[in-house]
Backbone as a ProteinNet text record, in pm:
[ID]
protein_1_A
[PRIMARY]
XXXXXXXXXXXXXXXXXXXXXXXXXXXXXXXXXXXXXXXXXXXXXXXXXXXXXXXXXXXXXXXXXXXXXXXXXXXXXXXXXXXXXXXXXXXXXXXXXXXXXXXXXXXXXXXXXXXXXXXXXXXXXXXXXXXXXXXXXXXXXXXXXXXXXXXXXXXXXXXXXXXXXXXXXXXXXXXXXXXXXXXXXXXXXXXXXXXXXXXXXXXXXXXXXXXXXXXXXXXXXXXXXXXXXXXXXXXXXXXXXXXXXXXXXXXXXXXXXXXXXXXXXXXXXXXXXXXXXXXXXXXXXXXXXXXXXXXXXXXXXXXXX
[TERTIARY]
20857.1	20950	20873.6	20924.1	20859.4	20876.3	20765.9	20770.9	20817.8	20908.5	20955.8	20840	20841.1	20747.7	20792.6	20702.7	20740.7	20855.3	20853.6	20960	21095.7	21101.3	21226.6	21268.6	21169.8	21199	21256.7	21201.1	21253.4	21395.6	21420.5	21555.3	21655.4	21620.9	21708.8	21725.1	21617.1	21619	21719.2	21712.4	21799.8	21944.9	21966.2	22102.4	22158.6	22075.3	22121.3	22113.2	22025.4	22010.2	21921.7	21975.2	21894.1	21776.3	21788.4	21674.8	21556.6	21585.5	21478.3	21408.3	21485	21425.1	21335.3	21384.8	21306.8	21176	21184.2	21063.4	20965.9	21020.7	20935.2	20858.9	20926.1	20859.2	20753.6	20784	20686.4	20561	20579	20462	20381.2	20451.8	20381.3	20300.6	20359.6	20287.6	20164.1	20173.1	20060.9	19958.1	19983.9	19890.5	19908.7	20025	20048.7	20169.5	20197.5	20318.5	20296.6	20172	20140.1	20222.7	20233.7	20307.4	20455.4	20512.7	20654.1	20678.6	20591.2	20607.8	20596.2	20500	20484.7	20611.3	20671.6	20791.4	20912.8	20920.3	21040.1	21027	20907.4	20884.9	20978.4	21006.2	21096.4	21237.7	21277.4	21412.4	21420.7	21305	21302.5	21317.5	21334.7	21344.1	21484	21579.9	21718.9	21763.2	21699.7	21744.1	21702	21780.6	21740.5	21657.1	21536.4	21448.8	21438.5	21464.5	21463.7	21369	21275.2	21183.7	21230.6	21221.4	21262.7	21146.4	21094	20977.7	20995.1	20901.7	20907.8	20846	20829.2	20763.8	20841.1	20774.5	20844.2	20948	21061.1	21164.5	21260.9	21243.9	21330.2	21468.5	21481.6	21610.3	21618.1	21503.4	21501.3	21587.5	21583	21660.5	21810.1	21849.7	21991.3	22034.2	21947.9	21976.9	21985.2	21892.1	21893.3	22023.8	22066.9	22191.8	22309.4	22310.1	22417.1	22416.8	22297.2	22287.6	22334.7	22299.2	22344.3	22496.3	22552.5	22698	22768.9	22715	22775	22766.7	22650.1	22634.1	22728	22744.1	22832.9	22978	23013.8	23151	23182.1	23076.9	23095.1	23067	23057	23043.2	22904.2	22802.7	22665.8	22595.4	22515.3	22433.1	22301.7	22253.6	22139.6	22031.2	21907.4	21792.3	21717.3	21671.5	21598.5	21463.3	21357.1	21223.3	21187.4	21173.5	21149.2	21006.6	20919.1	20777.2	20749.3	20704.8	20682.7	20535.1	20505.7	20367.4	20334.9	20211	20175.9	20088	20101.9	20022.5	19876.7	19783.5	19641.9	19594.7	19678	19639.7	19707.4	19840.3	19912.2	19930.1	19911.7	19933.3	20077	20167.3	20308.8	20378.8	20503.2	20578.7	20623.3	20590.7	20624.2	20773.3	20833.3	20972	21071.9	21027.9	21121	21225.9	21331.4	21439.6	21505.6	21522.4	21564.6	21701.6	21711.9	21837.5	21950.3	21919.1	22023	22080.8	22006.2	22053.2	22127.4	22140.7	22198.5	22340.4	22415.7	22554.7	22566.4	22455.4	22459.2	22409.4	22364.3	22301.3	22394	22524	22617.1	22678.5	22638.7	22692	22612.1	22677.2	22608.4	22555.8	22604.8	22557.7	22440.1	22385.3	22271.3	22162	22039.3	21924.6	21822	21782.6	21689.1	21563.1	21450.1	21322.3	21229	21180.9	21085.6	20945.2	20853.4	20716.8	20619.7	20507.6	20405.4	20319	20284.6	20203.5	20059.6	20012.1	19879.2	19767.8	19785.9	19677.3	19658.3	19743.2	19727.4	19754.3	19674.2	19697.8	19837	19911.4	20046.4	20149.6	20107.1	20204.2	20275.1	20229.1	20294.9	20224.2	20297.5	20238.1	20180.8	20077.6	20015.3	20111.8	20213.1	20308.5	20438.1	20441.7	20565.6	20608.8	20512.8	20546	20604.4	20548.4	20602.7	20744.8	20767.9	20901.6	21003.5	20966.4	21056.9	21086.8	20982.3	21000.4	21089.9	21068.9	21147.9	21294.4	21319.1	21458.1	21524.6	21448.4	21498.9	21536.3	21446.2	21471.4	21587.5	21610.7	21719.8	21855.8	21856.7	21980.5	22039.3	21963.4	22015.5	22026.6	22132.8	22154.2	22065.3	22045	21964.9	21861.8	21737.2	21632.3	21580.8	21595.6	21557.8	21429.5	21328.1	21200.2	21190.2	21197.5	21186.5	21048.2	20971.2	20832.2	20809.4	20692	20660	20654.6	20614.5	20616	20498.1	20386.7	20267.8	20204.9	20279.4	20226.9	20180.5	20063.4	20018.5	20000.3	19958.7	19935.6	20064.9	20181.1	20307.1	20327.7	20238.3	20245.7	20250.5	20198.5	20198.5	20338.8	20439.7	20575.3	20626.9	20581.6	20628.9	20583.7	20478.9	20430.3	20514.4	20594.5	20680.7	20824.7	20869.7	21011.4	21040	21158.3	21202.1	21246.6	21306.1	21348.8	21290.2	21222	21159.5	21230.2	21277	21343.1	21246.7	21225.8	21144.5	21237.8	21245.9	21334.6	21254.5	21308.7	21245.7	21347.4	21298.7	21390.3	21353.2	21451.8	21426.3	21354.5	21281.6	21218.6	21101.8	21046.8	20935.9	20814.1	20703.9	20579.9	20537.4	20577.9	20544.9	20598	20720.1	20781.6	20700.2	20650.6	20570.9	20439	20380.1	20255.5	20275.7	20390.8	20420.4	20426.1	20489.2	20498.1	20359	20272.2	20136.9	20049.6	20086.9	20000.6	20010.7	20090.8	20100.2	20208.2	20296.8	20401.7	20512	20508	20605.8	20605.7	20486	20473.3	20540.2	20564.8	20622.8	20773.1	20829.2	20971.6	21058.9	21154.7	21260.9	21381.4	21394.9	21503.9	21450.3	21476.6	21447.6	21575.3	21560	21672.8	21634.9	21715.9	21704.6	21806.6	21758.4	21848.7	21868.3	21969.6	22003.5	22044.9	22143.7	22188.2	22246.6	22285.1	22341.1	22233.4	22107.6	21998.1	21995.5	21972.1	21974.1	21868.8	21765.4	21660.3	21673.9	21789.9	21810.4	21801.9	21865.1	21863.1	21721.6	21643.2	21506.1	21424.5	21442.6	21370	21411	21538.2	21585	21514.6	21505.3	21439.6	21290.8	21227.1	21084.5	21062.6	21150.9	21139.1	21159.4	21263.1	21290.2	21172.6	21117.6	21006.2	20884.5	20858	20744.3	20766.7	20889.1	20920.8	20903.7	20937.9	20928.8	20784.7	20689.2	20548.7	20490.6	20570.7	20522.8	20586.9	20517.4	20571.6	20625.2	20749.6	20812.4	20832.5	20797.3	20823.5	20925	21038.1	21142.5	21227	21234.9	21320.6	21271.6	21364.1	21335.3	21398	21320.8	21374.7	21499.8	21596.7	21718.5	21700.7	21779.8	21775.3	21913.6	21919	22044.9	22035	22141.7	22146.2	22238.8	22191.1	22270.3	22273.6	22373.8	22379	22406.8	22298.3	22311.5	22387	22368.2	22437.5	22588.2	22636.5	22780.2	22825	22729	22762.2	22782.1	22756.9	22777.4	22663.8	22699.7	22601.8	22553.6	22592.8	22546.5	22600.5	22727	22784.4	22707.9	22670.5	22594	22457.7	22397	22267.2	22280.5	22384.5	22409	22427.8	22501.7	22523.8	22392.9	22304.5	22174.4	22090.3	22094.6	22022	22075.1	22206.6	22266.3	22229.7	22224.5	22184	22038.9	21954.6	21814.8	21800.9	21876.6	21873.8	21921.1	22025	22075.6	21969.8	21901.4	21795.2	21684	21640.8	21534.5	21573.9	21698.2	21745.3	21762.6	21815.6	21839.7	21710.5	21608.6	21481.2	21383.6	21413.4	21321.5	21211.1	21214.1	21109.5	21116.3	21228.7	21240.4	21132.8	21097.9	20993.3	20859.2	20831.4	20706.8	20703.8	20816.2	20822.6	20794.5	20849.6	20827.2	20682	20620.9	20479.1	20393.9	20431.1	20356.1	20368.6	20488.6	20508.5	20426.3	20423.6	20344.9	20196.6	20149.2	20008.3	19971.9	20063.2	20038.9	20018.2	20104.1	20093.9	19966	19933.2	19810	19688.9	19690.3	19577.6	19560.8	19672.9	19665.3	19614.5	19662.5	19616.1	19467.1	19424.9	19284	19194.8	19234.9	19155.5	19147.3	19258.2	19257.7	19158.4	19152.6	19060.7	18915.4	18891.7	18756.2	18712.4	18802.8	18769.9	18733.7	18807.7	18776.8	18638.2	18606.4	18474.3	18364.3	18393.2	18296.1	18268.7	18375.2	18358.1	18273.6	18300.1	18221.9	18074.7	18051	17912.6	17838.6	17908.6	17845.2	17811.7	17899.1	17875.7	17764.1	17752.5	17655.3	17513.6	17502.8	17371.2	17343.7	17227.2	17184.9	17106.3	17138.4	17070.1	17010.8	16959.1	16908.4	16788.3	16718.8	16598.8	16629.7	16756.5	16796.1	16878.6	16874.8	16966.3	17104	17212.2	17348.5	17367.1	17305.8	17325.5	17257.7	17138	17066.9	17138.4	17192.6	17266.9	17392.5	17460.7	17581.4	17548.1	17438.9	17397.5	17368	17302.2	17267.4	17392.3	17485.8	17608.9	17687.1	17699.4	17773.2	17705.8	17572.9	17500.9	17525.5	17528.5	17556.4	17696.7	17790.4	17927.2	17948.6	17843.5	17854.9	17931.4	17929.1	18003	17907.6
12302.1	12253.9	12228.4	12281	12264.3	12121.6	12061.9	11925.3	11923.6	11829.7	11816.5	11777.2	11830.9	11782.8	11643.6	11570.6	11437.4	11446.9	11550.9	11566.7	11585.2	11669.5	11691.6	11566.8	11498	11375.3	11269.7	11259.5	11164.5	11201.8	11331.1	11374.5	11336.8	11361.7	11326.5	11175.2	11103.1	10956.1	10901.9	10956.2	10907.2	10949.8	11050.7	11090.3	11001.8	10911.3	10820.1	10877.4	10975.6	11036.2	10946.9	10887.4	10797.7	10867.6	10998.7	11070.8	11072.5	11075	11070.3	10934.8	10828.6	10695.7	10691.4	10746.4	10747.9	10824.7	10938.9	11019.7	10948	10879.3	10806.3	10695.5	10624.5	10518.9	10578.8	10694.3	10760.9	10798.6	10844.8	10880.2	10755.3	10644.3	10519	10475.7	10489.5	10453.6	10540.8	10665.4	10758.4	10743.6	10648.3	10627.5	10725.3	10792.5	10893.4	10857.8	10727	10686.5	10640.6	10647.5	10593.3	10653.2	10785.6	10852	10815.1	10807.8	10771.9	10628.7	10537.5	10397	10379.5	10448.7	10438.4	10484.3	10592.1	10645.5	10555.8	10488.8	10411.5	10262	10217.5	10074.7	10015.3	10086.6	10027.5	10000.3	10065.6	10046	9926.3	9872.1	9761.2	9627.5	9521.9	9387.4	9330.8	9402.3	9354.1	9297.6	9338.6	9297.7	9154.2	9090.5	8963.6	8995.6	8940.2	8967	8841.7	8858.5	8746.5	8778.9	8688.9	8704.4	8620.6	8676.3	8606.7	8610.2	8491.8	8485.7	8374.7	8367.5	8268.9	8324.8	8242.6	8288	8399.3	8481.5	8585.3	8522.9	8590.7	8544.9	8444.4	8408.1	8305.7	8360.5	8492.1	8552.2	8600	8638.4	8682.7	8806	8899	9021.5	8993.8	8900.3	8862.9	8793.2	8706.6	8642.1	8746.4	8842.6	8947.7	9025.9	9058.8	9132.9	9053.5	8922.2	8838.3	8833.7	8828	8826.3	8958.6	9069.3	9200.5	9208.5	9163.3	9167.6	9084.9	8968.3	8882.5	8946.5	9004.5	9068.5	9187.3	9265.5	9381.6	9338.6	9226.9	9176.6	9138.1	9107	9069.9	9188.5	9308	9429.6	9457.8	9394.7	9415.2	9520	9604.5	9701.5	9635.1	9668.3	9596.9	9693.3	9662.9	9731.7	9635.3	9683.2	9599.4	9663	9584.4	9626.7	9543.3	9609.8	9541.3	9570.7	9471.4	9492.3	9459.7	9560.9	9548.9	9538	9484.4	9496.5	9644.4	9680	9821.8	9851.7	9971.3	10015.1	10029.4	9979.7	9995.6	10139.9	10226.1	10365.5	10457.2	10452.3	10542	10483.6	10350.5	10276.3	10290	10324.5	10332.1	10203.3	10186.4	10066.1	10072.1	9968.1	9967.7	9946.8	9858.7	9821.5	9913	9983.4	10068.8	9984.9	10050.3	9977.2	9885.2	9760.9	9659.6	9691.3	9664	9689.2	9606.3	9484.6	9396.8	9450.1	9536.1	9592.3	9723.9	9765.5	9896.9	9911.6	9801.4	9809.4	9854.5	9846.2	9879.7	10021	10093.5	10223.3	10324	10317.1	10415.1	10369.1	10252.5	10198.3	10256.2	10329.9	10393.2	10291.4	10168.6	10064.6	9986.5	10030.9	9963.4	10066.2	10032.6	10119.2	10035.9	10080	10004.4	10085.8	10022.9	10092	10003.2	10056.1	9984.3	10031.4	9935.8	9968.9	9899.3	9963.5	9904.7	9807.9	9696.5	9595.8	9643.1	9726.8	9789.2	9687.6	9570.9	9474.2	9398.2	9415.8	9343.2	9194.8	9110.2	8967.5	8937.4	8857.4	8824.9	8914.8	9010.5	9098.1	9189.8	9195.1	9279	9412.9	9520.2	9653	9672.5	9755.3	9778	9830.9	9906	9966.9	9886.9	9765.3	9686.7	9659	9621.4	9591.8	9714	9832.5	9956.2	9979.7	9956.3	9978.2	9886.1	9760.7	9665.3	9710.9	9752.3	9798.2	9921.6	10015.5	10138.8	10110.6	10019.9	9983.5	9914.3	9830.4	9763.6	9868.2	9961.9	10066.2	10156.1	10171.9	10256	10194.8	10061.8	9996.5	9898.7	9863.1	9766.3	9628.8	9557.6	9422.5	9321.5	9343.5	9253.1	9334.8	9290.4	9350.2	9240.2	9263.2	9165	9211.6	9125.4	9156.2	9072.9	9140.7	9070.2	9097.4	8991.7	9010.6	8984.5	9027.4	9022.1	8879.9	8783.5	8644.5	8607.2	8570.5	8535.7	8404.6	8318.6	8187.2	8177.6	8115.4	8081.8	8204.3	8317.5	8436.5	8490.9	8441.7	8486.2	8436	8350.6	8301.6	8418.4	8533.5	8650.7	8691.2	8666	8708.8	8635.5	8511.6	8432.3	8491.3	8571.9	8631.7	8751.6	8804.6	8918	8876.5	8769.6	8733.1	8624.1	8631.1	8524.4	8402	8426.4	8319	8345	8245.9	8260.4	8171.3	8234.4	8163	8156	8035.3	8017.3	7977.5	8064.5	8040.1	7981.8	7879.1	7813.3	7798.5	7783.8	7766.2	7642.8	7573.5	7451.9	7484.1	7385.9	7400.6	7495.5	7527.3	7621.9	7554.3	7558.7	7505.9	7581.3	7709.2	7789.7	7725.9	7669.4	7610.5	7493.1	7409.8	7295.1	7342	7445.4	7499.1	7555.3	7617.7	7671.1	7559.1	7447.8	7333.7	7277.8	7278.6	7227.2	7323.2	7450.4	7554.1	7563.3	7478.8	7479.6	7568.6	7617.3	7707	7630.4	7497.5	7414.1	7446.5	7474	7493.2	7619.3	7716.8	7842.1	7849.4	7759.7	7768.9	7718.9	7801.3	7756.1	7709.6	7768.4	7731.8	7734.7	7628.1	7626.4	7657	7737	7765	7722.9	7636.3	7605.7	7694.2	7799.4	7891	7844.8	7903.9	7867.3	7720.3	7688.5	7550	7489.7	7574	7521.3	7472.9	7490.7	7444.3	7291.1	7228.9	7082	7012.6	7086.5	7025.3	7058.8	7113	7151.3	7030.8	6920.4	6800.7	6745.8	6754.6	6706.3	6788.1	6919.9	7004.5	6973.2	6950.7	6912.2	6785.9	6687.5	6561.1	6583.9	6670.8	6698.2	6764.1	6855.7	6920.6	6818	6735.4	6632	6535.6	6496.5	6402.3	6461.6	6589.6	6656.5	6668.9	6698	6711	6579.3	6469	6337.7	6298.1	6359.5	6327.5	6406.8	6495.6	6581.4	6542.6	6575.7	6552.3	6684.6	6683.1	6806.1	6798.3	6903.6	6914.7	7025.7	6991.4	7092.8	7109	7233.4	7265.2	7197.7	7130.9	7073.2	7164.6	7216	7310.8	7258.1	7345.7	7309.1	7340.1	7274.1	7294.1	7337.4	7453.4	7511	7532.6	7500.7	7520.4	7637.3	7729.9	7849.9	7877.3	7952.6	8017.3	8163.4	8234.9	8366.8	8466.4	8461.3	8556.3	8545.8	8422.2	8400.2	8408.6	8419.6	8424.8	8288.2	8182.9	8047.3	8008.7	7952.7	7904.2	8007.8	8133.4	8237.9	8213.4	8172.1	8143.1	8030	7927.7	7816.4	7864.1	7958.2	8013	8093.3	8174.6	8252.7	8159.4	8051.7	7955.4	7890.3	7861.7	7803.3	7902.3	8028.8	8132.5	8140.4	8134.5	8142.7	8020.3	7902.2	7782.2	7793.8	7848.6	7864.3	7966.7	8075.2	8175.7	8115	8034.5	7968.2	7873.9	7802.1	7711.1	7788.6	7900.5	7980	8029.4	8072.9	8123.9	8013.2	7900.6	7789.5	7728.1	7721.9	7660.7	7760.8	7888.4	7990.7	8024	7962.8	7988.9	8131.3	8198.9	8336.3	8424.7	8397.3	8476	8455.9	8331.4	8302.4	8372.9	8373.1	8441.5	8591.1	8648.8	8792.1	8819.7	8727.7	8744.9	8736.6	8645.8	8631.6	8757.7	8815	8938.5	9052.1	9058	9160.9	9142.5	9018.3	8990.7	9024.8	8998	9030.7	9181	9259.9	9405.1	9458.1	9407.3	9450.4	9416	9293.8	9250	9339	9371.5	9455.6	9595.5	9651	9783.7	9782.8	9681	9672.5	9653.1	9563.6	9539.1	9664.2	9738.5	9861.6	9963.1	9974.7	10071	10026.8	9895.5	9843.9	9865.4	9843.3	9862.3	10007.9	10100.1	10241.9	10275.9	10225.8	10251.2	10187.1	10069.1	9999.8	10078.7	10129.8	10208.5	10332.8	10398.3	10518.5	10483.8	10370.9	10329.9	10295.5	10232.5	10195.5	10318.8	10417.6	10540	10624.6	10616.5	10701	10644.5	10514.6	10451.1	10373.3	10395.6	10319.3	10197.1	10082.1	9958.2	9889.1	9970	9913.8	9822.3	9840.5	9761.4	9628.7	9601.5	9481.3	9387.6	9261	9167.3	9184.7	9134.4	9157.9	9111.8	8998.4	8948.1	9039	9080.9	9170.7	9304.5	9354	9480	9467.3	9353.2	9332	9328.3	9261.6	9256.3	9395.8	9477.9	9612.4	9698.1	9688.8	9767.9	9726.5	9596.9	9549.4	9595.7	9595.2	9642.3	9789.9	9868.2	10011.6	10037.3	9946.1	9961	9903.6	9840.5	9780.7	9650.8	9582.4	9455.7	9336.7
1737.2	1634.3	1504.3	1393.9	1264.1	1215.2	1174.2	1124.7	979.9	948.1	811.1	720.7	598	496.8	453.8	389.3	340.5	240.5	157.3	57.4	124.7	228	299.3	375.7	432.9	506.1	412.5	293.5	194.4	153.4	138.2	100.2	208.6	334.5	444.9	456.7	431.1	435.8	334	213	106.5	126.3	211.6	247.7	359.3	410.9	515.3	655.6	676.3	808	895.7	1003	1086.8	1153.7	1175.4	1233.7	1137.6	1008.9	909.5	914.1	933.7	947.8	1071.4	1181.9	1305.1	1285.9	1219.2	1197.2	1102.5	1002.9	909.2	981.4	1071.2	1147.1	1238.5	1297.9	1384.8	1306.8	1184.3	1102.7	1068	1043.6	1015.4	1137.7	1256.7	1379.4	1398.9	1354.4	1368.9	1256.8	1165.2	1055.2	941.6	935.8	831.6	745.1	733.8	662.5	520.3	472.8	341.3	228.3	224.4	115.6	119.2	239.2	252.8	207.8	251.5	214.2	63.5	2	-143.7	-215.4	-166.8	-231.5	-212.4	-97.5	-63.2	-93.5	-124.2	-148.1	-253.7	-365.3	-466	-414	-305.1	-251.4	-156.9	-119.3	-24	-96.2	-16.6	-73.6	-74.7	-14.5	-15.5	119.3	227	360.4	392.3	476.8	536.5	659.7	667.4	781.3	867.8	995.5	1089.7	1204.1	1232.4	1344.5	1461.8	1580.3	1702.2	1799.9	1833.4	1921.1	2023.6	2116.3	2223.1	2349.3	2452.3	2575.5	2644.3	2723.9	2801.5	2894.3	2908.5	3000.2	2943.3	2817.2	2758.3	2722.7	2718.8	2683.9	2540.6	2483.7	2344.1	2322.2	2416.2	2399.4	2405.8	2489.8	2497.9	2369.8	2317.1	2188.9	2077.6	2078.5	1976.6	1983.1	2104.2	2120.5	2064.7	2089.3	2036.4	1884.6	1824.9	1678.5	1619.1	1685.2	1638.1	1645.6	1756.2	1774.3	1666.3	1636.8	1534.5	1396.2	1364.3	1234.4	1218.4	1324.6	1318	1301.9	1364.5	1351.5	1208	1131.1	989.7	897.2	956.5	875.9	824.7	881.8	835.9	921.9	858.7	930.8	971.5	1089.8	1147.1	1195.7	1160.9	1217.1	1307.6	1421.9	1517.6	1546.7	1529.1	1569.4	1691.4	1805.4	1931.7	1974.8	1966.5	1994.7	2140	2215.7	2359.3	2393.1	2514	2564.4	2576.6	2556	2563.3	2682.9	2732.1	2845.1	2804.3	2885.1	2850.5	2863.5	2924.2	2944.4	2842.5	2836.2	2746.4	2607.8	2595.9	2470.5	2423.4	2512.5	2478.5	2515.6	2470.7	2503.1	2648.4	2724.9	2866.9	2890.8	2812.6	2838.9	2770.3	2668.2	2594.7	2524.2	2476.6	2411.2	2512.9	2475.8	2570.2	2630.3	2761.3	2832.1	2771.1	2731.4	2676.2	2545.6	2477.4	2351.1	2371.3	2497.1	2526.4	2473.9	2469.2	2424	2278.7	2203.6	2061	2032.2	2134.8	2112.2	2043.8	2073.5	2016.9	1885.4	1838.7	1713.5	1597.2	1508.4	1396.4	1295.9	1302.9	1211.3	1264.9	1378.8	1440.5	1468.9	1430.5	1458	1531.8	1651.3	1735	1755.3	1728.5	1748	1829.5	1941.4	2024.7	1990	1973.8	1934.2	2027.5	2054.8	2140.6	2061.5	2124.4	2054.8	2036.7	2130.2	2118.2	2099.6	2157.4	2158	2029	1930.9	1805.9	1826.6	1764	1769.2	1717.5	1791.8	1750	1811.2	1891.7	1955.2	1858.7	1735.4	1636.3	1626.8	1643.9	1634.8	1495.2	1487.1	1357.8	1254.4	1298.3	1205	1194.1	1251	1246.3	1102.9	1019	879.4	810.2	838.8	781.5	830.8	961.2	1017.7	952.5	931.6	865.8	723.9	651.5	513.3	508.6	600.2	600.7	634.5	729.6	761.5	643.6	574.8	454.4	349.5	323.7	223.6	263.5	393.1	442.8	410.4	390.9	350.3	450.2	555.1	650.4	585.9	619.7	566	636.7	767.4	849.2	925.5	921.5	1004.9	1097.5	1226.4	1328.1	1396.1	1397.4	1460.7	1587.8	1701.4	1829.3	1886.7	1913.2	1953.3	2101.5	2145.6	2287.5	2340	2259.8	2301.6	2387.9	2323.8	2401.2	2355.8	2289.4	2254.7	2110.9	2091.4	1957.3	1868.9	1927	1845.8	1785.8	1833.6	1776.7	1634	1586.8	1448.6	1350.5	1389.9	1301.9	1260.3	1344.2	1309.9	1186.5	1167.9	1054.2	921.9	924.8	801.5	759	849.6	817.3	791.7	855.6	852	749.6	691.7	602.2	682	797.3	887	1025.5	1080.7	1212.6	1313.9	1420.8	1529.6	1648	1700.3	1820	1933.5	2033.8	2148	2263.8	2326.5	2440.2	2551.8	2674.9	2786.7	2867.2	2921.4	3000	3130.2	3179.2	3309.3	3312.1	3195.9	3189.5	3128.3	3200.2	3144.2	3020.9	3012.2	2894.2	2767.3	2775.2	2656.7	2605.3	2696.9	2655.9	2595.5	2655.5	2601.7	2461.4	2438.7	2305.6	2203.3	2240.1	2148.7	2118.3	2218.9	2200	2121.8	2120.3	2062.4	1911.2	1849.2	1704.4	1649.1	1735.9	1689.2	1617.2	1627.4	1555.7	1406.8	1355.5	1211.1	1160	1247.1	1198.4	1218.5	1298.1	1332.4	1218.6	1180	1089.5	1170.7	1288.4	1378.8	1521.8	1596.5	1739.1	1815.9	1920.9	2009.3	2150.6	2208.4	2350.9	2420.8	2485.3	2554	2698.7	2763.4	2901.5	2907.7	2824.2	2807.9	2934.7	3031.4	3155.1	3251.6	3215.1	3300.1	3302.6	3417.2	3425.6	3339.8	3298.1	3215.3	3067.6	3029	2888.3	2795.4	2834.7	2749.3	2735.4	2842.2	2836.1	2736.7	2737	2642.4	2499.8	2478.2	2343.9	2297.5	2387.4	2350.6	2320.8	2397.8	2375.3	2239	2202.6	2071.4	1960.5	1973.4	1872.6	1861.4	1975.7	1975.5	1905.9	1933.6	1869.6	1719.7	1680.6	1537.8	1463.5	1530.9	1466.1	1435.3	1503.5	1479.4	1364.1	1304.9	1197.4	1065.2	958.3	824.8	770.6	727.1	679.6	529	462.1	319.4	298.6	244.6	224.7	349.1	397.5	511.8	639.8	708.3	839.6	944.5	1040.2	1137.9	1208.2	1224.7	1296.8	1444.7	1527.3	1671.6	1718.7	1781.1	1828.5	1979	2050.2	2194.9	2225.2	2307.8	2338.4	2488.9	2525.9	2657.2	2625.5	2594.9	2532.8	2619.3	2750.9	2838.2	2825	2805.6	2790.8	2645.4	2554.2	2411.8	2349.1	2424	2372.2	2277.3	2163.7	2068.2	1968.2	1984.7	1892.2	1751.8	1742.1	1609.9	1541.7	1618.4	1562.1	1514.8	1588.2	1548.3	1419.6	1409.7	1287.7	1168.5	1187.4	1078.4	1036	1131.9	1099.2	1018.6	1057.5	982.3	839.6	824.2	690.6	606.5	669.4	594.4	548.7	634.4	594	481.9	490.5	384	251.4	257.9	136.8	79.5	167.7	122.8	51.4	110	49.6	-89.2	-102	-231.3	-333.7	-289.4	-383	-434.2	-349.4	-387.7	-448.1	-435.4	-483.1	-384.8	-266.6	-167	-110.5	-132.2	-83	-144.9	-270.5	-337	-268	-226.3	-155.7	-20.2	49.9	179.9	162.4	58.2	35	-1.5	-76.7	-109.2	17	107.4	232.3	317.6	321.9	398.7	337.5	204.2	135.7	165.9	157.3	183.3	327.3	420	560.4	576.9	513.7	528.4	464.4	346.4	279.6	365.9	420.9	503.9	627.2	693.7	812.1	778.7	666.8	626.8	593.7	518.3	479.8	602.1	692.5	812.6	899.3	907.4	985.3	931.1	798.6	738.2	754.2	739.1	758.4	902.7	997	1138.4	1167.7	1108.1	1128.3	1074.1	955.9	897.1	981.8	1034.2	1117.9	1245.6	1307.1	1429.7	1403.5	1289.7	1256.7	1234.9	1167.3	1140.1	1268.9	1361.8	1488.7	1571.9	1568	1644.8	1583.1	1451.6	1382.5	1386.5	1418.1	1411.9	1540.3	1595.5	1712.9	1665.5	1723.7	1683.3	1805.6	1898.3	2023.2	2000.9	1888.9	1863.8	1796.4	1769.3	1695.6	1783.3	1747.3	1811.6	1748	1809	1756.2	1612.6	1574.3	1438.6	1336.5	1368.3	1277.1	1266.2	1380.5	1379	1294.1	1306.7	1226.8	1078.6	1042.8	901.8	848.7	931.6	886.5	867.2	963.1	952.2	828.5	804.9	686.8	558.5	560.1	442.4	417.9	527.1	514.4	461.8	494.2	447.6	307.5	254.9	122.5	122.4	236.5	248.6	254.2
[MASK]
+++++++++++++++++++++++++++++++++++++++++++++++++++++++++++++++++++++++++++++++++++++++++++++++++++++++++++++++++++++++++++++++++++++++++++++++++++++++++++++++++++++++++++++++++++++++++++++++++++++++++++++++++++++++++++++++++++++++++++++++++++++++++++++++++++++++++++++++++++++++++++++++++++++++++++++++++

């Protein structure tokens, strides 16, 4: 099959062809998306970006499906970036597109892309930022980033999203560990999912107690209780997201969030390029006669760093 040129891909992209969006994201994942991103960057900056994180098994995919359903009911187009654990062998996404999101596959107003985390700190694929930018430029009203959920390293999602949701579940030691891991600082909204669990009220109290020990400047995180499988509490979660969006716009903090997302992407791109140069330098030079610190100094000197 003949591969589209970037010019043809851009033409199809601007015509609203979802296959062009899919191909553009694939090129970004392969490290060949720079020209496309440069061309489409001026079109980005209009979408609302929401990050959804939390421990595995908390029901993030079910919550994501509920948010997509609510947004579609209000006539909004939605892009979803679903970051999965990756295989140590194939480096592909193990879970694929989430089963809970399957009901949206035939909806032309929803685009779902599953990406492998590939070992990046924070569970965020190296090309996640590009995928979010491309979905934004494509014209989606809402871009939802659902992450693998591995604890403190999930802080990376807050650098991409304007609103960060941290989902927790009752009766799970993981939830308490997440609260201890410093993730409180990144949450704009807490969700206690599986509200029918007998320990749901206890988890709510633990979150409130932890929040009371902190000093908040500006936005104070909201706490929403849901039973995502039944669809209960999704409307309350949507309203909390809208209140946070209104707060960001009214205070002007939305500009700061966008700067943080931009800085995150620049940092990831720069670090990726430095890592590639470092790998080449290490392969090209043997440093068996040096201790690790001396070898590191020599490599950095060779790289001009």
